[in-house]
Each structure stands twice: as C-alpha cells, then as structure tokens.
N, C-alpha and C positions, 0 to 999 in steps of 0.2 A: 265711603271709600274714595280715595283719591285716585287719580289716573296713574300715579307712580306705583301705588299699592297694587292696582289692577295689572299693570305691566309686569310687576315682579311676580305675581301669581302665574300669569301666562308663561313667563320665562321659565319659572320653576317647573311648571307642568310640561312644557316642551322639553326641558332638560330630562325629566323623568321618562318621558316617552322615548327620547333618544337613547337613554341608557338601556331601557327594556328592549328596544329594537336591536341595539348593538349586542346585547347578551344573547338574544335569540339567533341573530345572524352568526355569531361566533360559535354557537353550539353545533351548528352544521348538521349534516346528516350523512348516512352511509357508513362505510367501514370505519371502525374505531381502531386505534393503535397506531404504531409507527408505519410510516409510508415506506415502501420498498419497490424496487424494480424487479419484475420476475426474471428468473434466470433463463437465458436462451438455451433451448434444447438443440443439440446437434442433430442434424438430419443424417440418418443412416446411409452409408454409401454401399453400393453393390460391388462385390468382388468380381474378378474377371470371369470366374466360372458361373456366377449367378447371372451376369450380363449375357453370357453365351446361351444360357438356358432360356432367358427371356426373349431373345431375338430369334425370329423365325429363320430357318435355313433357306438357302437359295432354292432348294428343291420344292419347298412349300410355296414359293412365289410363282413357280411356273404353272400355267394352266394345265389341267388334266384333260386328256382327249378321250 
C-alpha cells in the first residue's frame, strides 16, 4: 500500500463517520411535527361587584373591643 492509498482510505472513513454523525444530529429528539407558538390565554378580569365582594369592608378593619 502506498501512502496515497492509505490517505484515501482514511479520508473516506472520516467522510463516512461525518455523514453518520450528521444524520444522527439531524434526526434530533423531542416532539415531532410542526413547530408552533402556544396561544396566549387571557387572564380573567373581575367585575366591579366581584371586586367589592373580595375587598374587606372598613368595618372589618377596625379592631373589636
């Protein structure tokens, strides 16, 4: 075997390893399918009557004797 033949085999082997690693890396992992952004959910707002029910009255804030 000559040096040129040996270098050619090493180059071919390195190229095959590179192709295999590229295929493995491109296969990836995780969720398959199309990528998407999740829809934002609107936070519920309280109506004025619900806010009044949730806030304590001034009478409740005064200390009892």
